[in-house]
N, C-alpha and C positions, 0 to 999 in steps of 0.2 A: 476320239470317236477310239475305244481301249483298244490295246493291240492283244489279240490271240496268240501269245506266248507258247501255246503249243504250238499252234505253224510256222513259229520262228529257231529257224536253223544253228544250232550251237557251233558258234567259231570250233574246228578240231586245235587242238593241240596236240603243240613234238611231243608230249609221254601219253596218247589220246593210241587207242587200238587203228590197224588198217587191215586190208586184205589185199592183197598184191594177187589176183588169182586165186590160187587154192592156198598161195602160201598165207596164214595167220603171225599178224605181226603184231607184239603187243606194246611199240610204239614205235613213234614217226621216223628214230637217228636208224640212219643203215650206216656199216658199215664200210666204206669206200672199196674198190679192188687195191691193192698194195703190194708190189714189188718185195718182197723181205729177201730172196735169194737164200734160204736156207732148204732147201732142200739135198742141197749136194748131187754128187754126181749122175747118181741117178735117178735123180727128179723125184724119187720117193719119200714123200711126208713122212718123218719119225716123229721120237715123242718132243722132239723143241716144238713143231708146229704144232701138234697137239695143243699143247700146253698153253701156247700165243692164242691158236682159234677159242679154247673153252675160258679163258679168263675172260674175255670180250662177248660171250656171249648173251649178256643183259640187253644188248641194242635190240632192236626189233627184228633186225634182219645184216647177218653174215653175208660181205659178197669177196669171196677169196680170190686172196693177187690171182694175176692172172695166171693159165694153165695151159701148157700145150697140145693139145689134142695127134701129133705126130710128132716123129723126132727132127723134121727136115725144118721144122714152124716154129721149135725152140731158140728164142730172141735173147736171154739171157744163161747165164754160167750161175748154175745153183738153181736153175727156175724149178717148181714143181710139174709132170706134167699128168694127165690119165691116157695116154700110148697106148697103158699098158696094165696086166692084168695088177702084176705089183704096186702100179702106182696108184691105182682104184683101190686096193687092198689100202696103205699109207691113207688114201683118203678117207676109206670106210673108218676106221682112229677117229679120225677130226670130225664129221658128220657125228658118232656117235657120244664123241665126249663134251659136242654144241649139243646138244638132244640130250644128254644125259642134265643138262643146267640148264632146261626150257629153253635151248635159242632155237637160232631159226637161222639156215647155211645153205645158200647157192652157190656152183662152183662157176666158175669166168670160165669161159672156153677162151685161150688167146691165141693165133695165128699167128706170126712176127712178118711175115713174107718180106720185107727186104730189110726187115730191121734186123736180121741177125747176121753170122758169119761163121763158115768152114770151120773155126776155131769156136765155135759156141757149137753148132747143129750135128756135131761128130765129123765133118768133114763131110756134108749133106751137100744136094743141089738145094740154091737160093730162089725162088720163086717170088714173082708179084706177076702185077699185070702188064707190064711191060718194064722193058730193060732199060730201068734210068735207074740210076743210083742214088741214096741217101747221102749231101755233101757235106759229113762229121765223121766219125771214131767213134766208137764203141769197145767196151771192153771185155777182152776175151782172156782166154786162161793163157796164152801170151801177152797179155798187155793191151796197150792200146792200138786199134788198126782202121784204118780206114773202110769202111762199108762199100762192099762188095757191089762190081753192075751185078743185078741181077736177071736172070732169064726169064726171057715173057713165056707166062702158062699158053699151055694150049690149049682148046677144048676140053679135051681128054682128062691133062690135071686140073683143071676149072671142076670138073666131075667127082674128083675124087677127092679134094679137097672139100667139096660138099660133104660125099660119102666122110672124112673123116672127122668132120663136126660130129657128123649123126650117131658114130661110132663113139669118142669121144661122153657124147651126151646121155647117150643108153647106160655105159660104160657111171658116169657120174650117180644116175637115178640109180639104178642097179647096187650100186656103194652106199645109197643110204642119203644123197644131196635133198632138199625138199625143194632145185630148182637149178637152174641151167640161164644161165647169164654170156649171148654171146659178144666177145669184145668189137663191136665195129666202130670203133674213136683209137685216138692217138698215135692215128698216123702207120696203125701195123694193119694186115691185108684187106681185112674189107675194107678199109678208110683208102687206104690204096686207090682201089678199082674207083671208091666214089671221086676222087680229087680228079682235077683233067691237069693238074698240076702232075699227078703219079700218074694219072693211065690214058694212055695212047691208041691204045687202041683204036682197029678199025672193021672187026666186029663188033657182033651181038653186046658184045661186053664193055666198048668203049663210043666213045663221042657224046650221043644226047646225053640228057641229064636221064632220061630213061634209062638210057642203054647199062650206063655206068651205076646205074643202082638194081638192074637184075641180078648180079651175083650176092649180094648181101640180100635180097630177096630170096632168093634161091637156098642159101645158106637158114633164114629162119627160119622157111614154111617147111624145110625138110625138119630141121630138130624142130619143130613144133608138131610135125606130124607122128612124129618117132616117139616124141615123151613129153605129149601132152600144152598145148598152146599156155593153159592155165599156170606150165609150171618153167617156162620161158619166158626174160627177157633181154632185152635191147638192150647195149651201150651206143653211145655217140656224141662227136663234140664237134659238131661244124661248128666250123671257121675256127678252131686252135691249131696253131700251125709249132703241129709236133712232127717228125721225122719227113719234114719238107713235104706237105702237103699242102699248104698255100691254098686254103677256101681263103681267096680275098672278092670274089664277086656277088655278092648279097643277094641280085637278084639269080644266081648261078648256085648259090648254093639253096635257099629258097626252092626251087624247080627241082635240084635234085634232090635233098632231105625231102620237100613234098611228096614226091610221086614214089618215096622208100617208102614212107611213112600212110600215102592213098594204102600200096595194094598191100603192107600188113593191115592194114585197120578190120578188115574182115577176121583176120586170125583170130581174135582177143587173145593177144598176150598177157601176160602177170605184170609188164609194165616197162614202161622205155625210162630208163636212166641217157639223162642228156648234160657231161661238162661243157660249162658255157662261164663265161666272167657276167653275163648280166639273165641268171635265170627270169627273175619278173618282164626282161625282156620283152620286143616285138617277134623276134625270131622264134624264142625257144617258146612262148606261149603261142604264137602261130602253130607249130612243128605240134603242142599238144593238142591245140582242135584236131588237127588233121590225123592223129592217132588216136584219142576220143579212147583213152583211158589211162590209167595210173599213172602218175609222173613222177618220176623220183629226181633231185637237181643236185649238184655238184659243181661250188665254181672253186675246184679246184686250187690250182696255184696263184692263181688270181687274187689277187691284194691279202695275200698273207692266209693262214691257218682259222679255218670257218670255229664260226664266237659261238657260242649257248644265245646271245641274245639276235644273231644271224639268222639261227637254225631257224629259231622260234618266230622271227618275224616270215620267215618264206612261207611256211603254215599259215602261221594266223592272217599275210595275207591273200593266200591263195593263188600260191606259184605253183604251191605242187603238191603231191602227197605226203613225201617222205624227199631225208631231206640226207645226201650221202655225204657223210662225214670222216676224212682222209685221219690228220695229223695228232691231234688231238683225241683221237682213240689209241694212235700207236704207245702215247704216253700217259693215259690215262683207261686201264681197261674196264674199270668201273665208270664212264664220261656216265653211263645214266642216270645214276644215283648222283655225281656230284652236280650235273646239271638241274635234275629236279632239288634238289634243294639250295641249289647256291652255292658253293662250298669251290674254294678255291683248286686250281690244275698244275699237277704235272708239268713239267716245262719237257718238248720233245727233243733229242738228241741224232739230233741230224746226222753228223758225224758216226752215229752205228748205226741208222736205217737198213744201212748194204754190209752182211756181212756172216762168219758161219756159225757164230755163237748169241748165246740165251742174253750178254750182258747187251741192252738196247735196246730186247723182246720181249725177254718173259721177266726184267727185273724190274719193271716200275711199280711202285707203290704202290696199292687200295690203301683206300684211305683209313680203311681202322693201322696202319700202319704206318702211313704220313706221319 
């Protein structure tokens, strides 16, 4: 029996366009959010950051590095903010430069929670779901120091944090961002609420999976109402042990993230981004089903740098709608062109990932200069 080829859906290519809510991507390679700490003590993006993001505008979409919504939530020395009009004006220059190259860019809003220190956030209070410290050290302006024991947030402080996310999202959109991504991953404040290891509250924000998901639901819902759900993404990292979140019980993980996505599904968010070692595995694909929207996958630090073959496979196997790429894009601002043509790649220089200058940041050669 002959096949009616007009009814056969073509397998999407990594280099084909895709829409994430109201954000139109020319291809499915997404720049992962990458901490680069080049914003100085002011947290204001300057010329160096403008050039860095401009160089990488050929990807389908850039997700910026984590950006703090208020000063107390700053997690790194040199991290940019979106807490003031001056910081927003710096980001506006970044957005304009990316748009001038035909690119798309969303700003990631990141509240570090207990993952900071008074010598990073200007001596301000450290807030978290519970008064449990991260058993590790962090780099501050005075060198390496142990993480302090945070203060457990009151319900009033939880409401204030929601408003900080909303204000940050409004600033970003008003400055010209194509959207915002809420950082609910990597052991920062939102994942601290999700994790039973970091959240030992006994009120309506702790205990059951539904209660632990409540704060994230409130943040994402409020931001979606403020700037439009079709411009809002959420990043999660279930089972990824960063910042002592220890999500080791698969049943609890599925219950927690499942109820989170069940509650967010009616909003119609632009996308869900999942960091996990097995993007095509049962957990991620079940969460994708529960979300019922566009999925970006990122295998992150697991098994080395994301390769062209891995990214192609994720799309062609139907595991995701787009793939977030980190280190390969640090080293290759023209990665899309290199991957499309099968060209060799620059090697990243990890020793220069974090630092104040252009070296290892904006000086990686393009193809024509290589």
